[in-house]
MIDO-708303 format. One record per residue: residue number from 1; residue in three letters; x, y, z of N, C-alpha, C in turn. Coordinates in Angstrom, 1 decimal, padded with zeros to 4 digits. Layout:
# residues N
+-----+------+--------+--------+--------+--------+--------+--------+--------+--------+--------+
| seq | type |    n_u |    n_v |    n_w |   ca_u |   ca_v |   ca_w |    c_u |    c_v |    c_w |
+-----+------+--------+--------+--------+--------+--------+--------+--------+--------+--------+
| NUM |  ALA |      X |      Y |      Z |      X |      Y |      Z |      X |      Y |      Z |
...
+-----+------+--------+--------+--------+--------+--------+--------+--------+--------+--------+
***
This chain:
# residues 87
+-----+------+--------+--------+--------+--------+--------+--------+--------+--------+--------+
| seq | type |    n_u |    n_v |    n_w |   ca_u |   ca_v |   ca_w |    c_u |    c_v |    c_w |
+-----+------+--------+--------+--------+--------+--------+--------+--------+--------+--------+
|   1 |  UNK |  007.0 |  019.7 |  010.8 |  007.7 |  019.1 |  011.9 |  006.7 |  018.8 |  013.0 |
|   2 |  UNK |  006.8 |  017.5 |  013.4 |  005.9 |  017.0 |  014.5 |  006.4 |  017.3 |  015.9 |
|   3 |  UNK |  005.5 |  017.4 |  016.8 |  005.9 |  017.6 |  018.2 |  006.3 |  016.2 |  018.7 |
|   4 |  UNK |  006.9 |  016.2 |  019.9 |  007.3 |  015.0 |  020.6 |  006.2 |  014.0 |  020.8 |
|   5 |  UNK |  005.0 |  014.5 |  021.2 |  003.9 |  013.7 |  021.5 |  003.4 |  013.1 |  020.2 |
|   6 |  UNK |  003.3 |  013.8 |  019.1 |  002.9 |  013.3 |  017.8 |  003.9 |  012.1 |  017.5 |
|   7 |  UNK |  005.2 |  012.3 |  017.6 |  006.1 |  011.3 |  017.2 |  006.0 |  010.1 |  018.1 |
|   8 |  UNK |  005.8 |  010.3 |  019.4 |  005.6 |  009.1 |  020.3 |  004.3 |  008.4 |  019.9 |
|   9 |  UNK |  003.2 |  009.1 |  019.7 |  002.0 |  008.4 |  019.4 |  002.0 |  007.7 |  018.0 |
|  10 |  UNK |  002.8 |  008.2 |  017.1 |  003.0 |  007.6 |  015.8 |  003.8 |  006.3 |  016.0 |
|  11 |  UNK |  004.8 |  006.3 |  016.8 |  005.6 |  005.1 |  017.1 |  004.8 |  004.1 |  017.8 |
|  12 |  UNK |  003.9 |  004.5 |  018.7 |  003.0 |  003.5 |  019.4 |  002.1 |  002.9 |  018.4 |
|  13 |  UNK |  001.5 |  003.7 |  017.5 |  000.6 |  003.1 |  016.5 |  001.3 |  002.1 |  015.6 |
|  14 |  UNK |  002.5 |  002.5 |  015.2 |  003.3 |  001.5 |  014.3 |  003.6 |  000.3 |  015.1 |
|  15 |  UNK |  003.9 |  000.4 |  016.3 |  004.2 | -000.8 |  017.2 |  003.0 | -001.7 |  017.3 |
|  16 |  UNK |  001.9 | -001.1 |  017.6 |  000.6 | -001.9 |  017.7 |  000.2 | -002.5 |  016.4 |
|  17 |  UNK |  000.4 | -001.8 |  015.3 |  000.1 | -002.4 |  014.0 |  001.0 | -003.6 |  013.7 |
|  18 |  UNK |  002.3 | -003.4 |  013.9 |  003.2 | -004.6 |  013.7 |  002.9 | -005.8 |  014.5 |
|  19 |  UNK |  002.5 | -005.5 |  015.8 |  002.2 | -006.6 |  016.7 |  000.9 | -007.3 |  016.2 |
|  20 |  UNK | -000.1 | -006.5 |  015.8 | -001.3 | -007.1 |  015.2 | -001.1 | -007.9 |  014.0 |
|  21 |  UNK | -000.2 | -007.4 |  013.1 |  000.1 | -008.2 |  011.9 |  000.8 | -009.5 |  012.2 |
|  22 |  UNK |  001.7 | -009.4 |  013.2 |  002.4 | -010.6 |  013.6 |  001.5 | -011.7 |  014.1 |
|  23 |  UNK |  000.6 | -011.3 |  015.0 | -000.4 | -012.2 |  015.6 | -001.3 | -012.8 |  014.5 |
|  24 |  UNK | -001.8 | -011.9 |  013.6 | -002.7 | -012.4 |  012.5 | -002.0 | -013.4 |  011.6 |
|  25 |  UNK | -000.7 | -013.3 |  011.4 |  000.0 | -014.2 |  010.5 |  000.6 | -015.4 |  011.2 |
|  26 |  UNK |  000.4 | -015.5 |  012.5 |  000.9 | -016.7 |  013.3 |  000.0 | -017.9 |  013.1 |
|  27 |  UNK |  000.5 | -019.1 |  013.3 | -000.3 | -020.3 |  013.2 | -001.3 | -020.4 |  014.3 |
|  28 |  UNK | -001.1 | -019.7 |  015.4 | -002.1 | -019.8 |  016.5 | -003.4 | -019.0 |  016.2 |
|  29 |  UNK | -003.3 | -018.1 |  015.2 | -004.5 | -017.3 |  014.9 | -005.6 | -018.2 |  014.4 |
|  30 |  UNK | -005.2 | -019.3 |  013.7 | -006.3 | -020.2 |  013.2 | -007.0 | -021.0 |  014.3 |
|  31 |  UNK | -006.4 | -021.1 |  015.4 | -007.0 | -021.8 |  016.6 | -007.8 | -020.8 |  017.4 |
|  32 |  UNK | -007.2 | -019.7 |  017.8 | -007.9 | -018.7 |  018.6 | -007.6 | -017.3 |  018.1 |
|  33 |  UNK | -008.7 | -016.6 |  017.8 | -008.6 | -015.2 |  017.3 | -008.7 | -014.2 |  018.4 |
|  34 |  UNK | -008.9 | -014.6 |  019.7 | -009.1 | -013.7 |  020.7 | -007.8 | -012.7 |  020.9 |
|  35 |  UNK | -006.6 | -013.2 |  020.9 | -005.5 | -012.3 |  021.1 | -005.4 | -011.3 |  020.0 |
|  36 |  UNK | -005.7 | -011.7 |  018.8 | -005.7 | -010.7 |  017.6 | -006.8 | -009.7 |  017.8 |
|  37 |  UNK | -007.9 | -010.1 |  018.4 | -009.0 | -009.1 |  018.6 | -008.6 | -008.1 |  019.6 |
|  38 |  UNK | -007.9 | -008.5 |  020.7 | -007.4 | -007.6 |  021.7 | -006.4 | -006.6 |  021.1 |
|  39 |  UNK | -005.5 | -007.2 |  020.3 | -004.5 | -006.3 |  019.7 | -005.1 | -005.4 |  018.7 |
|  40 |  UNK | -006.2 | -005.8 |  018.0 | -006.9 | -004.9 |  017.1 | -007.5 | -003.7 |  017.9 |
|  41 |  UNK | -008.0 | -004.0 |  019.0 | -008.6 | -002.9 |  019.9 | -007.5 | -002.0 |  020.3 |
|  42 |  UNK | -006.4 | -002.5 |  020.7 | -005.2 | -001.7 |  021.1 | -004.8 | -000.8 |  020.0 |
|  43 |  UNK | -004.7 | -001.4 |  018.8 | -004.3 | -000.6 |  017.6 | -005.3 |  000.5 |  017.3 |
|  44 |  UNK | -006.6 |  000.2 |  017.4 | -007.6 |  001.3 |  017.1 | -007.5 |  002.4 |  018.2 |
|  45 |  UNK | -007.3 |  002.0 |  019.4 | -007.1 |  003.0 |  020.5 | -005.9 |  003.9 |  020.2 |
|  46 |  UNK | -004.8 |  003.3 |  019.8 | -003.6 |  004.1 |  019.5 | -003.9 |  005.0 |  018.3 |
|  47 |  UNK | -004.6 |  004.6 |  017.4 | -005.0 |  005.4 |  016.2 | -005.9 |  006.6 |  016.6 |
|  48 |  UNK | -006.8 |  006.3 |  017.5 | -007.7 |  007.3 |  018.0 | -007.0 |  008.4 |  018.8 |
|  49 |  UNK | -006.1 |  007.9 |  019.7 | -005.3 |  008.8 |  020.5 | -004.4 |  009.7 |  019.6 |
|  50 |  UNK | -003.8 |  009.2 |  018.6 | -003.0 |  010.0 |  017.7 | -003.9 |  011.0 |  016.9 |
|  51 |  UNK | -005.1 |  010.6 |  016.4 | -006.0 |  011.5 |  015.8 | -006.5 |  012.6 |  016.7 |
|  52 |  UNK | -006.8 |  012.2 |  017.9 | -007.3 |  013.2 |  018.9 | -006.2 |  014.3 |  019.2 |
|  53 |  UNK | -005.0 |  013.8 |  019.4 | -003.9 |  014.7 |  019.7 | -003.6 |  015.6 |  018.5 |
|  54 |  UNK | -003.6 |  015.1 |  017.3 | -003.4 |  015.9 |  016.1 | -004.4 |  016.9 |  015.9 |
|  55 |  UNK | -005.6 |  016.7 |  016.3 | -006.7 |  017.7 |  016.2 | -006.5 |  018.9 |  017.1 |
|  56 |  UNK | -005.7 |  018.7 |  018.1 | -005.4 |  019.8 |  019.1 | -004.0 |  020.3 |  019.0 |
|  57 |  UNK | -003.1 |  019.6 |  018.3 | -001.7 |  019.9 |  018.3 | -001.4 |  021.1 |  017.3 |
|  58 |  UNK | -000.6 |  022.0 |  017.8 | -000.3 |  023.2 |  017.0 |  000.6 |  022.9 |  015.8 |
|  59 |  UNK |  001.5 |  022.0 |  016.0 |  002.4 |  021.7 |  014.9 |  001.7 |  020.9 |  013.8 |
|  60 |  UNK |  000.7 |  020.0 |  014.2 |  000.0 |  019.2 |  013.2 | -001.0 |  020.1 |  012.5 |
|  61 |  UNK | -001.4 |  021.2 |  013.1 | -002.4 |  022.1 |  012.4 | -001.9 |  022.6 |  011.1 |
|  62 |  UNK | -000.6 |  022.8 |  011.0 |  000.0 |  023.3 |  009.7 |  000.1 |  022.3 |  008.6 |
|  63 |  UNK | -000.1 |  021.0 |  009.0 |  000.0 |  020.0 |  007.9 | -001.3 |  019.8 |  007.2 |
|  64 |  UNK | -001.2 |  019.4 |  005.9 | -002.4 |  019.2 |  005.1 | -003.1 |  018.0 |  005.6 |
|  65 |  UNK | -004.4 |  018.0 |  005.9 | -005.1 |  016.9 |  006.3 | -006.2 |  016.6 |  005.2 |
|  66 |  UNK | -006.2 |  015.4 |  004.7 | -007.2 |  015.1 |  003.7 | -008.3 |  014.3 |  004.4 |
|  67 |  UNK | -009.5 |  014.8 |  004.1 | -010.7 |  014.2 |  004.7 | -011.3 |  013.3 |  003.7 |
|  68 |  UNK | -011.6 |  012.0 |  004.0 | -012.2 |  011.1 |  003.1 | -013.6 |  011.6 |  002.7 |
|  69 |  UNK | -014.0 |  011.3 |  001.5 | -015.4 |  011.8 |  001.1 | -016.4 |  011.1 |  001.9 |
|  70 |  UNK | -016.2 |  009.8 |  002.3 | -017.2 |  009.1 |  003.1 | -017.5 |  009.8 |  004.4 |
|  71 |  UNK | -016.5 |  010.5 |  005.0 | -016.7 |  011.2 |  006.3 | -017.7 |  012.3 |  006.0 |
|  72 |  UNK | -017.6 |  013.0 |  004.9 | -018.5 |  014.1 |  004.6 | -019.9 |  013.5 |  004.3 |
|  73 |  UNK | -020.0 |  012.4 |  003.7 | -021.3 |  011.8 |  003.4 | -022.0 |  011.3 |  004.7 |
|  74 |  UNK | -021.2 |  010.9 |  005.7 | -021.8 |  010.4 |  006.9 | -022.4 |  011.5 |  007.7 |
|  75 |  UNK | -021.8 |  012.7 |  007.6 | -022.3 |  013.8 |  008.4 | -023.5 |  014.4 |  007.7 |
|  76 |  UNK | -024.2 |  015.3 |  008.5 | -025.4 |  015.9 |  007.8 | -024.9 |  016.8 |  006.7 |
|  77 |  UNK | -025.8 |  017.0 |  005.7 | -025.4 |  017.9 |  004.6 | -025.1 |  019.3 |  005.0 |
|  78 |  UNK | -025.8 |  019.8 |  006.1 | -025.5 |  021.1 |  006.5 | -024.1 |  021.3 |  007.1 |
|  79 |  UNK | -023.7 |  020.3 |  007.8 | -022.3 |  020.4 |  008.4 | -021.3 |  020.3 |  007.3 |
|  80 |  UNK | -021.5 |  019.4 |  006.4 | -020.5 |  019.2 |  005.3 | -020.4 |  020.5 |  004.4 |
|  81 |  UNK | -021.5 |  021.2 |  004.3 | -021.4 |  022.4 |  003.4 | -021.0 |  023.7 |  004.2 |
|  82 |  UNK | -021.0 |  023.7 |  005.5 | -020.7 |  024.9 |  006.2 | -019.3 |  025.4 |  005.9 |
|  83 |  UNK | -018.3 |  024.5 |  005.8 | -017.0 |  024.9 |  005.5 | -016.8 |  025.5 |  004.1 |
|  84 |  UNK | -017.6 |  025.1 |  003.2 | -017.6 |  025.7 |  001.9 | -018.3 |  027.1 |  001.8 |
|  85 |  UNK | -019.4 |  027.2 |  002.5 | -020.2 |  028.4 |  002.4 | -019.6 |  029.6 |  003.1 |
|  86 |  UNK | -018.8 |  029.4 |  004.1 | -018.2 |  030.5 |  004.9 | -016.8 |  030.9 |  004.4 |
|  87 |  UNK | -016.4 |  030.5 |  003.2 | -015.1 |  030.9 |  002.7 | -015.3 |  032.2 |  001.9 |
+-----+------+--------+--------+--------+--------+--------+--------+--------+--------+--------+
***
């Protein structure tokens, strides 16, 4: 069960994503890509706010979070292995 802030931030992200998709599919996109770029930045900010909140949220801590393998590869090998060595 998500907290109210999680739900709000998820709704904001969905809204930003749908706005971005709408702008990208419009005929104006072929002429000027600047509005789509701004909406892409807004969408990424909404995604980062949601991820930042979920990293601190008590109700989101109980949910299973899958980490992409590329995230482990980008970090140093020592950091990636610390979680496995301390179990």
